[in-house]
Wavefront OBJ file of the C-alpha trace (Angstrom):
o trace
v 16.929 55.901 11.911
v 12.853 56.545 13.125
v 10.932 57.653 9.950
v 8.135 60.163 9.960
v 5.000 60.450 8.647
v 3.000 63.072 7.025
v -0.088 62.548 6.015
v -1.692 64.034 2.777
v -5.288 65.038 1.819
v -6.779 65.914 -1.666
v -10.229 66.513 -1.206
v -11.899 65.882 -4.267
v -9.573 62.202 -4.885
v -9.835 61.618 -0.794
v -13.061 61.280 -0.306
v -15.078 64.369 -1.389
v -15.611 63.782 -4.720
v -19.135 62.474 -5.040
v -20.314 65.398 -2.516
v -19.616 67.423 -4.946
v -21.299 68.290 -8.000
v -20.727 66.550 -11.402
v -19.845 70.017 -12.996
v -16.986 70.697 -10.128
v -16.035 67.787 -9.688
v -14.990 67.374 -13.439
v -12.850 70.634 -13.010
v -11.330 70.296 -10.061
v -10.469 67.229 -10.322
v -7.750 67.153 -12.775
v -6.005 69.729 -10.559
v -6.730 67.810 -7.653
v -4.554 65.028 -9.605
v -1.995 66.754 -10.409
v -1.278 68.372 -6.891
v -1.829 64.699 -4.966
v 0.824 63.081 -7.108
v 2.842 66.005 -7.250
v 2.827 66.198 -3.160
v 2.926 62.274 -2.598
v 6.177 62.096 -4.847
v 7.853 64.937 -3.460
v 7.501 64.263 0.372
v 8.312 60.870 -0.143
v 11.821 61.897 -1.613
v 12.835 62.994 1.301
v 14.872 60.902 3.720
v 13.433 58.884 6.187
v 9.449 60.110 5.856
v 6.706 57.469 5.005
v 3.804 58.904 3.051
v 0.250 58.323 3.844
v -2.872 59.790 1.743
v -6.521 59.239 1.134
v -7.673 57.819 -2.224
v -11.502 57.222 -2.425
v -12.199 53.389 -3.999
v -14.662 54.505 -6.578
v -12.616 56.556 -8.427
v -11.684 55.516 -11.736
v -9.980 55.814 -14.884
v -6.807 57.132 -12.428
v -4.350 54.932 -10.453
v -2.727 56.355 -6.877
v 1.187 56.831 -6.887
v 3.057 54.205 -5.394
v 6.180 54.054 -4.286
v 7.876 51.634 -1.232
v 7.494 55.041 1.418
v 3.736 55.565 -0.141
v 0.804 53.879 0.925
v -2.590 54.985 0.165
v -5.348 54.622 2.544
v -8.503 53.310 0.797
v -11.806 55.467 2.046
v -15.844 54.682 0.164
v -17.705 57.754 1.846
v -17.351 60.987 2.676
v -17.965 60.068 5.710
v -15.152 57.071 6.385
v -12.810 59.323 3.985
v -13.277 62.247 7.872
v -12.979 59.448 10.041
v -9.869 57.841 8.395
v -8.284 61.335 8.291
v -8.418 62.493 12.035
v -7.264 59.000 12.898
v -4.671 59.001 10.798
v -3.950 62.582 11.569
v -3.055 61.557 15.645
v -0.760 59.806 14.549
v 1.329 61.559 11.785
v 3.550 63.856 11.700
v 2.279 66.686 9.705
v -0.692 66.857 7.658
v -0.681 68.403 4.445
v -4.446 69.239 3.509
v -5.457 70.420 -0.119
v -9.315 71.363 -0.522
v -11.239 73.772 -2.096
v -12.809 76.454 0.045
v -16.273 76.223 -1.581
v -19.146 75.343 1.428
v -16.027 76.349 3.753
v -14.858 72.392 3.328
v -11.182 73.545 3.994
v -11.577 75.866 7.025
v -13.551 73.055 8.434
v -11.065 70.305 7.949
v -8.657 72.950 9.083
v -10.457 72.775 11.887
v -11.265 69.415 12.950
v -7.639 68.840 11.754
v -6.265 71.411 14.570
v -8.233 69.602 17.218
v -5.793 66.304 16.479
v -2.782 68.735 17.832
v -1.174 67.558 14.299
v 1.231 69.750 12.518
v -0.573 71.788 9.337
v 1.816 72.761 6.659
v -0.843 75.253 5.689
v -2.740 78.037 7.335
v -4.487 77.932 10.586
v -8.460 78.048 11.006
v -8.438 81.266 11.779
v -6.363 82.931 8.079
v -8.576 80.066 6.067
v -12.315 80.968 7.664
v -11.559 84.308 6.744
v -9.756 83.587 2.967
v -12.781 82.329 2.437
v -15.115 84.297 1.808
v -13.895 86.377 -1.354
v -15.542 90.163 0.194
v -14.223 89.270 3.915
v -10.794 88.899 2.302
v -11.088 92.155 0.050
v -12.253 93.918 3.040
v -9.693 93.117 5.462
v -6.575 93.214 2.798
v -8.066 97.028 2.275
v -7.466 97.732 5.683
v -4.398 96.805 5.890
v -3.223 98.693 3.319
v -3.113 96.227 0.155
v -4.592 97.199 -3.340
v -7.753 95.254 -4.160
v -10.112 96.328 -6.608
v -13.825 97.434 -5.122
v -16.761 95.396 -4.766
v -19.838 94.505 -3.745
v -22.038 92.146 -2.792
v -24.904 90.396 -4.364
v -27.147 88.730 -1.976
v -29.236 85.810 -3.659
v -32.182 87.083 -5.494
v -30.405 90.203 -6.250
v -28.699 92.149 -9.639
v -26.032 93.731 -10.528
v -26.800 97.092 -10.302
v -27.265 98.891 -13.270
v -24.423 101.601 -12.826
v -22.505 99.307 -11.853
v -18.840 99.713 -14.410
v -18.432 97.895 -16.236
v -16.841 94.784 -17.537
v -17.309 93.159 -13.930
v -16.410 90.629 -12.626
v -19.240 88.248 -10.085
v -18.044 85.584 -8.470
v -19.185 83.490 -5.689
v -17.698 84.436 -2.249
v -16.328 80.580 -1.635
v -15.364 80.201 -4.940
v -12.526 78.618 -5.532
v -10.189 78.713 -9.287
v -12.439 79.889 -12.077
v -15.642 78.032 -10.806
v -18.814 79.856 -11.498
v -16.950 83.316 -12.350
v -18.214 85.712 -15.232
v -17.978 88.217 -16.648
v -20.365 91.053 -17.352
v -19.861 93.444 -20.475
v -21.510 97.094 -21.369
v -23.769 95.603 -23.515
v -25.662 92.292 -24.367
v -25.937 89.169 -21.768
v -27.236 89.871 -18.210
v -27.107 88.092 -15.393
v -30.598 87.262 -14.041
v -30.600 86.938 -10.553
v -28.247 85.281 -8.909
v -28.652 81.852 -7.073
v -26.347 82.890 -4.279
v -24.542 85.233 -2.765
v -21.936 86.766 -4.865
v -19.519 89.504 -5.079
v -18.686 91.840 -8.219
v -16.182 93.341 -8.963
v -14.647 95.567 -12.312
v -12.744 93.975 -14.655
v -9.589 94.906 -13.493
v -7.429 95.119 -17.327
v -3.770 93.373 -17.013
v -1.910 90.060 -16.702
v -2.950 87.602 -14.053
v -0.172 86.699 -11.615
v 0.395 84.315 -9.099
v 2.620 84.233 -6.305
v 3.245 81.126 -3.956
v 3.915 81.865 -0.317
v 6.449 79.932 2.636
v 5.152 81.496 6.008
v 6.111 79.956 9.014
v 9.892 80.910 9.863
v 11.649 84.002 10.566
v 10.766 85.440 7.485
v 7.692 84.298 5.039
v 10.066 83.355 1.683
v 8.004 84.046 -1.870
v 8.832 81.568 -4.898
v 9.189 83.004 -7.661
v 5.645 84.254 -9.388
v 4.164 82.822 -12.266
v 1.853 84.078 -14.859
v -1.642 82.418 -14.969
v -3.691 81.516 -18.397
v -7.042 82.491 -18.285
v -9.544 82.728 -21.148
v -12.385 84.870 -21.570
v -16.043 84.197 -22.751
v -18.618 84.714 -20.692
v -16.582 83.049 -17.809
v -13.052 82.288 -17.220
v -11.224 79.379 -17.733
v -8.325 78.642 -15.976
v -5.689 76.904 -18.278
v -2.386 76.829 -16.564
v 0.349 78.998 -16.346
v 3.856 79.828 -17.427
v 6.739 80.476 -15.255
v 8.325 82.084 -14.794
v 7.132 85.840 -15.095
v 9.539 87.731 -16.544
v 11.252 91.847 -14.717
v 9.858 94.401 -14.361
v 6.746 91.886 -13.388
v 8.593 89.802 -11.354
v 9.603 92.679 -8.963
v 5.639 94.308 -9.312
v 3.557 90.457 -8.181
v 6.112 90.610 -5.165
v 5.810 93.595 -3.834
v 2.069 92.747 -3.645
v 2.802 89.253 -2.152
v 5.191 90.883 0.647
v 2.300 92.970 1.258
v -0.113 90.194 1.471
v 2.277 88.501 3.688
v 2.203 91.260 6.337
v -1.068 90.990 6.017
v -1.051 88.194 7.786
v 1.644 87.167 10.752
v -0.032 83.965 11.046
v -0.135 82.446 8.148
v 2.102 78.821 8.116
v 3.326 76.806 5.436
v 2.035 76.700 1.916
v -0.449 79.462 0.780
v -0.307 81.987 -2.385
v -1.971 85.242 -3.425
v -3.595 85.861 -6.830
v -2.623 88.933 -9.049
v -3.516 91.268 -11.470
v -0.737 93.712 -13.194
v -2.126 96.496 -14.864
v -0.970 98.409 -17.660
v 0.679 101.311 -15.291
v 4.733 100.706 -15.428
v 4.959 101.875 -11.819
v 2.430 99.110 -10.625
v -0.378 101.502 -9.564
v -2.564 100.152 -11.244
v -2.212 96.191 -9.907
v -4.713 94.762 -7.421
v -4.654 91.775 -4.701
v -7.207 89.732 -6.654
v -7.094 86.609 -4.180
v -5.869 84.375 -0.982
v -4.902 80.859 -1.765
v -5.112 79.029 1.928
v -3.616 75.907 0.321
v -1.447 74.137 -2.164
v -2.447 75.474 -6.315
v -1.199 73.688 -9.280
v 1.669 76.548 -9.442
v 2.742 73.913 -6.831
v 3.681 71.482 -9.725
v 5.947 73.547 -11.712
v 7.824 75.483 -8.944
v 8.562 71.568 -7.567
v 10.396 71.675 -11.004
v 11.930 74.432 -10.587
v 13.327 74.171 -7.346
v 16.771 73.485 -6.636
v 16.749 72.330 -3.691
v 13.222 69.868 -2.054
v 10.137 72.428 -1.702
v 8.352 69.674 0.272
v 11.240 70.164 2.991
v 11.423 74.235 2.380
v 7.342 73.729 3.379
v 7.830 71.576 6.244
v 10.414 73.659 7.522
v 8.242 76.754 7.145
v 5.544 75.272 9.304
v 8.198 74.444 12.125
v 9.242 77.441 12.204
v 12.321 77.234 11.246
v 14.416 79.172 9.175
v 14.606 78.132 5.370
v 16.336 78.456 2.237
v 15.450 77.557 -0.750
v 16.656 78.541 -4.826
v 14.985 78.412 -8.073
v 16.140 78.464 -11.870
v 15.052 80.498 -14.425
v 14.068 77.536 -17.335
v 11.188 78.727 -18.884
v 8.587 76.551 -18.501
v 4.225 76.365 -19.233
v 1.689 73.965 -17.073
v -1.737 72.599 -17.429
v -3.980 72.279 -14.446
v -3.758 68.690 -15.015
v 0.191 68.616 -14.529
v 1.693 68.606 -17.758
v 4.659 70.604 -18.035
v 6.321 71.903 -21.076
v 10.152 73.171 -20.986
v 12.264 75.534 -22.805
v 8.959 77.256 -24.306
v 8.975 81.175 -25.027
v 6.575 82.902 -22.701
v 3.115 84.490 -24.325
v 4.079 87.752 -25.416
v 0.191 88.754 -24.888
v -2.175 88.442 -21.660
v -5.107 85.805 -22.860
l 1 2 3 4 5 6 7 8 9 10 11 12 13 14 15 16 17 18 19 20 21 22 23 24 25 26 27 28 29 30 31 32 33 34 35 36 37 38 39 40 41 42 43 44 45 46 47 48 49 50 51 52 53 54 55 56 57 58 59 60 61 62 63 64 65 66 67 68 69 70 71 72 73 74 75 76 77 78 79 80 81 82 83 84 85 86 87 88 89 90 91 92 93 94 95 96 97 98 99 100 101 102 103 104 105 106 107 108 109 110 111 112 113 114 115 116 117 118 119 120 121 122 123 124 125 126 127 128 129 130 131 132 133 134 135 136 137 138 139 140 141 142 143 144 145 146 147 148 149 150 151 152 153 154 155 156 157 158 159 160 161 162 163 164 165 166 167 168 169 170 171 172 173 174 175 176 177 178 179 180 181 182 183 184 185 186 187 188 189 190 191 192 193 194 195 196 197 198 199 200 201 202 203 204 205 206 207 208 209 210 211 212 213 214 215 216 217 218 219 220 221 222 223 224 225 226 227 228 229 230 231 232 233 234 235 236 237 238 239 240 241 242 243 244 245 246 247 248 249 250 251 252 253 254 255 256 257 258 259 260 261 262 263 264 265 266 267 268 269 270 271 272 273 274 275 276 277 278 279 280 281 282 283 284 285 286 287 288 289 290 291 292 293 294 295 296 297 298 299 300 301 302 303 304 305 306 307 308 309 310 311 312 313 314 315 316 317 318 319 320 321 322 323 324 325 326 327 328 329 330 331 332 333 334 335 336 337 338 339 340 341 342 343 344 345 346 347 348 349 350 351
């Protein structure tokens, strides 16, 4: 039987580590490692599949995943990484890209890989470009009838207007995860003029959650919603999550995710949404916060809960095939770095 080859590129550990600032690299590397390790293991377990992935030879303190069906390809600079990625993409049957939206990094990588003709296991460049800008994303979703928080853009050198509702959230237009997200309360600390464009939104009270989506087949398939654990002081700190989100919260989360999926009919492969489920039991105060056009850390728990091969389902969806996938309901908590604690009671109050 002829084997198939999938190429996995995780930006931070695959050559982009030193293109990011030290703070970004420190925050993104553990999550990048967790997603890379999980994806490599899952795709290598598929029958007849060989996995290649890029690995920066400068990375210290970690060893790349190894198995008989796995080939790490060493790179030594961002430039070498991109050249190698595109060369291998031309020879691959499928490509999985995991990269931050910061500075349009993910969008540019998707554009480049699309030119090779490879099958991407994630959304196309048109969707990634739009969703890499938080303000444009919110505006587009609003036109599609999806509930999003109101907001304004603060340009470089500007400040949060005095009459803007507080507490407020300031987030980079091209942010990833909780990087650079700040909270402004009604009293106390006031932000100085911003150094880069930000989107300001009223802080939405409620339970943060996420839903992963598999698109491209006859119908979008929603994975079980997860709860996000976010700690706030002046900034947001992502501390992992819990699986599964209990009912009736899960039904409300799926409703918003379904609306998001309808807004992006061009989506392919694995992507997801972040949302906040507000205090109103009828869901009238629920808001979609962000689109993630890539793998996120919830994948590490979803793969564990999946009764079948989640990697295979991603491939099927991206290729336009019908997807059938089932998950267990065993409670689990997961960390950003990929640790999973099983059979734990869910937190009773949002962080």
